[in-house]
C-alpha positions, 0 to 999 in steps of 0.5 A: 799894532800897525805891525800886527796889521801887516802880519794879518795881511799874510796870516794863515790863521786869521781867527787867532790873529784877529783875536790877538789884535782885539785884545791888544787894542783893549790895553793900548794908548789912544795914540796907538789906536789912532795910528791903527785906525788910520792904517785900517782906513788906508787898507780899506779893501783888505778890511772889507775882505775880512768884513765879508769873509766866509768865516763867521768868526773872522767877520765877527772879530773884524766888526768888533775891532771897527767898533772898538776903534770907532772908525765911522767911515766903515758905517756903510759896510757894517750895516751891509754886513748886518743885513747880509750876515746869516749867522745869528750870533753875529747880528748883535755884534754888528748892532753894537758896532753901529751903536758906536759908529752912528746909525741914524741913517738906518733907523727906519730899516732897523725898526722894520727888522725889529718888527720882522724878527719878533714874528720869527718862531723858536725864539725861546730856543735861540738866545741870539734872537733875543739878544738882537731884539734887545739891542735893537730896542735899546738903539731905537729907543735912543733915537726916539723910534720907539715911544716911551710910556707915560704913566696915567694909572693914578686912578686905577685901583691898586695895591701898593707897598710903601717902603719906610724907615724900619723903626717908624713904619707906623708913621706912614700908616697913621697918615693913611688911616683912611685907607686899608693898610697892613704893616710889616717890618719894612713898610706899609701895604695899602689898597687904594682906588687912587694913588693920588693921596698916597703920593702926598705922604712924605715919609715913605721912600719907594712906592712899589706895585703889588702886581700879584696882590699878595700871591707868591711865585716860585723861586725859579726863574722860568716858573716865576716868569710864567706866573707873572705873565699868565697873571697878566703883567703886561695887561697890568702895565698897559692899564697904567700907561699910555701905549708905547713900544716895549717896556724896558725893564730890569730885575732885582732879586733880594734874598740870601742867594750869592751874587752869582746865584742872583746873576744867574736867576736874573739872566734866565728870568729876563730871557723868559720874560722877553720871549713869553711876552713876545718882546713887549718886555725887553731887558735893559741895563740902562734907560729902563722904565720898570723894575721887577723886584723879588723879595725872598720870603721865609718860606723860600718863595718870592714876593714880586713887586713892580717899580714904575720909573714912569710914575713921577714922584714930585714930593721932593722936586725942590731937592735940586742940590745936595751934599754927601752929608745931606739927609735923604728927603724922606728921612728928613720928613720922617724926623719932622713927623716924629718931632711934629707933636712938639712943634707949633704953628707960626714958630721962629725956627733956626737951623745952625748947620743947615747944609742945603736946607732940607730940614727947614724945607721939610719942617715948613711943609709939615708945620708952617713957621713964622720965620726960618733961618739957616746958618752954615759955614760952607758957602756953597751949601748956602747957595744950594739951600737958597736955590732949593728953597726957591724951587720949593716956593718958600721964604727961608733966610740963609746966612753964611757964617759959623754958628758960633758967631751968629747973632740975631735981634730976636730969640727963636722958638725951635732949633732943628738940625742935622748935627755935624759928625766925625769925618776924615777931615774933622776928627772926634775932638774937633767935633766934640768941641763943636758940640760943646760950643753949640750947646753953650751958644744956642742958649743965647738964641732961644726963648725959655722952654723952647725945643731942640730937634737934633739928629745925630749919630754921635751919641756919646758926644750928645750925652756928654753935652746933656751932662755938662749943660744941665739946663737942657733936658732930654724929652724923647729919643727916637732911633732912626737907623740902628745900623749907624746908630743915628737918633733924633733927640728932642730936647727942651731948655 
């Protein structure tokens, strides 16, 4: 690549040769990049000629190369170029390179530039201004020049949509019967003067604000953006947050469109929202505070929802550690709520495949136990479970052991567990034998007329066990996730 630099110094086609060098850098090894970086620093005057060249595309490509190589010694020249360059399509390129090199020394000037550019006319006609504002906002947020928003709208009357397990929407509705509710196939729509009580319910997954109170918008990015802003989206946000800078946002469209159609919709709508809100809303691929989620209805129109990442959900704060096989906490809470009619206060509980402790913790939230024991053959899981339980402020005893070797001085009232499943490491025959061993062993640990709450997707194995061990009776079977065929089995001995 150093040879390409020497060629560049004599080139009559700077644009093309810089583009070629830029492409070569992308596929080069670290050592080659280091050599080129050193050579560019040694040819500082020549590089400065290119950074301030009369051809805007030459400037743009040279700035990009400096950023790709992260040559911090050119930081001053890059910032000077950003201030001086009158070509709008270059502005964001300078900023992205500064982001790579460091820009703490210039953050005050960048903040002033952001305020100035927001006042410029014809933003809607120039996507480059929108892109520059977006990049400035992102960079200034990183160095705390723009204050983040804090959610304070707990007692602002709101209509919210709680997404739930599709098979058990009514579980969540029943816990909110003191509030006006309406259910559909994927959740519960709730009208509340305060969301504080709603945030205590453990069986919902996400809380989304119904920002338009049921009013649909056109499946058109420009019209949808206009409808939201004319309907008071920014005011809605401000009513629920302490004032800060712009709201970084993302958009998600859920419907039957192709990925390409969705990407086009999101891009067009994001730009419209930025411009029409006078950049009080700024599109961001990371560090976003809000998500605008659009659900396509049968009519083809869109139902807009707002997810506030500023609203902290503390229901599952205990879940510091988890494994790939761990249940999501809201799923565990749903399973517990289904099993709750068969539970009793002050019971002695055993989870023979406890993992990181989620099932036992959620069981204790729903119905206090006298004593709880978790057993797992995986030592790391036991260590994680202990930390999670300590964070939950509970007392649960965890033992690192194969459940087949576990003994206890007294018998248990309940068994609750997420049963093992077939994996690449553990084949069907090994898991089937483990199920047989479990049913054989667990009888020696349970009182008569006890309950087992077993969650699994290995339904054939469960049915084989119930046939092989007739002293166990199936009381109830609840489907949890139909796609994967998982079920909760409530069994008694």
